[in-house]
N, C-alpha and C positions, 0 to 999 in steps of 0.2 A: 502494500500501502505505500502510495506516496502521496503526502499532505502538501500544496504549498499554496503561498497566498500570490491570490489573482489579481494581478494587473486594470483588468479589464473591468474586473466586477469595483474595484477601488474605486475605477474612472465612473463605473457607472450610476453607483452611490451617490460619488459627488454631483453627479449631474441632476439625479433624481430631488437632493436637496437645495440644491441651486451653488455649492461653497465651489471656489477653484484650488488646484492643489498651493497654493499660498495660505488659503484661509485653514487648509485643514492644516498645514506645517506648523503655522499660527497658534491651531487647538491643541497641539501636539508639544509644541515648547519648543522646535527644532529647525532647523531652516530647510529651505526647499530642497538643496543639493540631496541632504543626509536624508530627507524621505524618499524622494526620487528611489534614490541607491536603494533602500526598501521593500521600495514597491516595483521595484524591477528585478528584487533579488540579489542585489548584489552584498547585501548584508543581510545576513540570517534575522529570518523573525522568533522571538520568542513568545511565550506565555503571558510576558507582562507585556511587551508592545503591541500584542494582539489585541488584548482587553482594553488597551488606552486609545487603540485604532477604535475601537468598538464602541468604545464611550465617547468618542469622538464626531462618529456620522451615527451615532445612534443603532445600531444594526446590533444583529450577532452574530458570532465566531465565523459559523456556516455560512453569515451572506459575503465573506470576504474569501474565501478558500474554494480551492479545486481540490477535488480528493479521488485518488486515480486506485481501482482496487482491482490486483490482478487477474487474470483468467483461471480457468481449471485447469488450462496446458500450461498457463506461466510455469518455468521450473520451481521460481522463487519458492512458490505455493507448494508443489508438490513433495511426497514425503518418501523418504530411499530409506530402504530395508539393508 
């Protein structure tokens, strides 16, 4: 299973509530450059930071994440005997 912060979901929520990345960065108390690095995956997302994002955007963690679950034929999910 892979869980990543979705850049598109963050941008969509910002658009829905009518804020820019600059305003979101201000709400989070960080620079736009730092926020951009986090949204683009250059800085890992911690649970603490995800919680801050959710409070700033008034959303749930699942609203910001992409979750990929490996299929049954995925070698990483198969048991070996």
